[in-house]
C-alpha positions in Angstrom: -111.0 114.3 21.6 -107.5 113.7 23.1 -104.4 115.2 21.7 -102.8 113.0 19.1 -99.2 112.7 18.1 -97.9 114.6 15.0 -97.2 112.5 11.9 -93.9 110.8 11.4 -91.3 112.3 9.2 -91.2 110.8 5.7 -88.0 109.0 6.4 -89.3 107.6 9.7 -92.6 106.6 8.1 -90.8 104.7 5.3 -88.7 102.9 7.9 -91.7 101.8 9.9 -93.6 100.8 6.9 -90.8 98.5 5.7 -90.5 97.0 9.2 -94.3 96.6 9.4 -94.4 94.8 6.0 -91.6 92.5 7.4 -93.9 91.5 10.3 -92.7 93.9 13.0 -95.7 94.3 15.3 -94.1 97.2 17.1 -93.7 99.1 13.9 -97.3 98.4 13.1 -98.3 99.8 16.5 -96.3 103.0 15.9 -97.9 103.5 12.5 -101.3 103.2 14.0 -100.5 105.5 16.9 -99.0 108.2 14.7 -101.8 108.2 12.3 -104.7 108.6 14.8 -104.6 112.4 14.1 -105.7 111.6 10.6 -108.6 109.5 11.9 -109.7 112.3 14.2 -109.5 114.8 11.3 -111.7 112.7 9.1 -114.2 111.8 11.9 -115.0 115.5 12.3 -116.8 115.5 9.0 -119.2 112.8 10.3 -119.7 114.2 13.8 -123.2 115.3 14.9 -125.1 115.9 18.1 -126.5 112.3 18.0 -123.2 110.6 17.3 -120.7 109.8 20.0 -117.3 111.0 18.8 -115.6 108.2 20.7 -117.6 105.6 18.7 -116.8 107.3 15.4 -113.1 107.4 16.4 -113.2 103.7 17.1 -114.8 103.0 13.8 -112.3 105.2 11.9 -109.4 103.5 13.8 -110.6 100.1 12.4 -110.3 101.6 8.9 -106.8 102.9 9.7 -105.7 99.4 10.9 -107.1 97.8 7.8 -105.2 100.4 5.7 -101.9 99.7 7.5 -102.3 95.9 7.2 -103.0 96.1 3.5 -100.8 99.0 2.4 -98.5 98.3 -0.5 -96.0 101.1 -1.1 -95.1 99.8 -4.6 -98.5 100.9 -5.8 -97.3 104.5 -5.6 -99.9 105.9 -3.2 -98.8 107.6 0.0 -99.9 105.9 3.3 -101.9 109.0 4.4 -103.9 109.1 1.2 -104.5 105.3 1.2 -105.4 105.4 4.9 -107.8 108.3 4.4 -109.8 106.3 1.9 -109.9 103.2 4.1 -111.0 105.3 7.1 -113.8 107.0 5.1 -115.0 103.7 3.7 -115.2 102.2 7.2 -117.2 105.2 8.5 -119.5 105.2 5.4 -120.1 101.5 5.7 -121.1 101.8 9.3 -123.4 104.8 8.6 -125.1 102.9 5.8 -125.7 100.0 8.2 -127.1 102.2 10.8 -129.4 104.0 8.3 -130.7 100.6 7.2 -131.5 99.7 10.8 -133.1 103.0 11.5 -135.8 102.3 9.0 -137.1 99.7 11.4 -139.3 101.3 14.1 -138.4 100.1 17.5 -140.5 100.5 20.6 -137.2 101.0 22.5 -136.0 103.9 20.2 -134.8 106.9 22.2 -137.0 109.9 21.7 -135.7 112.2 24.4 -134.4 112.4 28.0 -136.1 112.9 31.4 -135.1 115.5 34.0 -132.3 113.1 35.3 -130.8 112.8 31.9 -132.0 109.2 31.3 -133.2 108.3 27.8 -137.0 108.1 27.2 -138.1 105.4 24.7 -141.4 105.0 22.8 -142.4 102.2 25.2 -142.1 104.6 28.1 -144.7 107.0 26.5 -147.3 104.5 25.4 -147.2 102.3 28.5 -149.7 102.9 31.2 -147.4 101.4 33.8 -144.9 103.6 35.7 -142.6 100.6 36.4 -139.0 100.7 35.2 -138.0 99.3 31.8 -136.7 96.1 33.4 -140.0 95.5 35.2 -141.8 95.9 31.9 -139.7 93.1 30.4 -140.5 90.5 33.0 -143.4 88.9 34.9 -143.3 87.2 38.3 -142.5 84.0 36.5 -139.6 85.5 34.6 -138.0 86.7 37.8 -136.9 83.2 38.6 -135.1 83.0 35.3 -133.5 86.5 35.2 -130.3 85.7 37.1 -129.6 82.7 34.9 -130.2 84.7 31.7 -128.0 87.5 32.9 -125.1 85.0 33.6 -125.5 83.3 30.3 -125.9 86.1 27.8 -124.6 89.3 29.2 -121.0 90.4 29.0 -119.3 91.4 32.3 -119.8 95.1 31.5 -123.5 94.7 30.5 -124.1 92.6 33.7 -122.5 95.3 35.9 -124.4 98.1 34.3 -127.8 96.3 34.6 -127.0 95.4 38.2 -126.2 99.1 39.0 -129.1 100.6 37.0 -131.8 98.4 38.5 -130.4 97.3 41.9 -130.5 93.6 40.9 -128.7 92.5 44.1 -130.7 94.7 46.4 -128.7 97.9 46.1 -130.4 101.2 45.4 -130.9 101.7 41.6 -128.7 104.3 40.0 -129.5 106.8 37.2 -127.5 106.6 33.9 -125.6 109.7 34.9 -124.6 108.1 38.3 -123.6 104.9 36.6 -121.5 106.7 34.0 -119.7 108.7 36.7 -118.8 105.6 38.7 -117.6 103.7 35.6 -115.8 106.7 34.2 -117.6 106.6 30.8 -120.2 108.8 29.1 -123.9 108.6 29.9 -124.7 107.9 26.2 -122.3 104.9 26.3 -124.1 103.6 29.5 -127.4 104.1 27.7 -126.3 102.1 24.6 -124.9 99.2 26.7 -128.0 99.2 28.8 -130.3 99.1 25.8 -128.3 96.3 24.2 -128.4 94.3 27.5 -132.1 94.7 27.9 -132.6 93.5 24.3 -130.6 90.4 25.0 -132.6 89.8 28.2 -135.9 90.2 26.3 -134.9 87.5 23.9 -133.7 85.2 26.6 -136.8 85.6 28.8 -139.2 85.2 25.8 -137.7 81.7 25.3 
């Protein structure tokens, strides 16, 4: 994780809290920025080999923002203590939601990686075809509808990643690692975006 700024002094924090309560957006931004170290500290408790620290940091930051927007100093609680509870609540709520979803077996659930570092899903193992995941999704008839579906339901980033991964416009397909390097993001992030995009395309093509 990147280096975060040290906390504000008590006097400065009080000043920015008062300004934030008065509607000063710049003061709100400063409070968020100078409390990101607290988010990173709490996130460490929930980190694991299967969780992307960047995702956890984003989730924790949402909790921090909620804390700053709802903080009332007259209640007698320090901002750091109140923010810590909000950050933990946001992380726990997200983890509970993920746990609930994990109970549903998915044919596209990652079960490992191949020699190139690409995720292998259950469907890859049970399928007798060696075609790529996108080819498994579509028939010849679906090919005519694929561009329209991509334009309608994919975000620009999802579209770009699917285009790069599968050579939609005639380019050579790239691995997740190659795609991640070009875009300057992690391979696991590419994998998540790709999986989400393929799920959207399945739904669109099934219609």
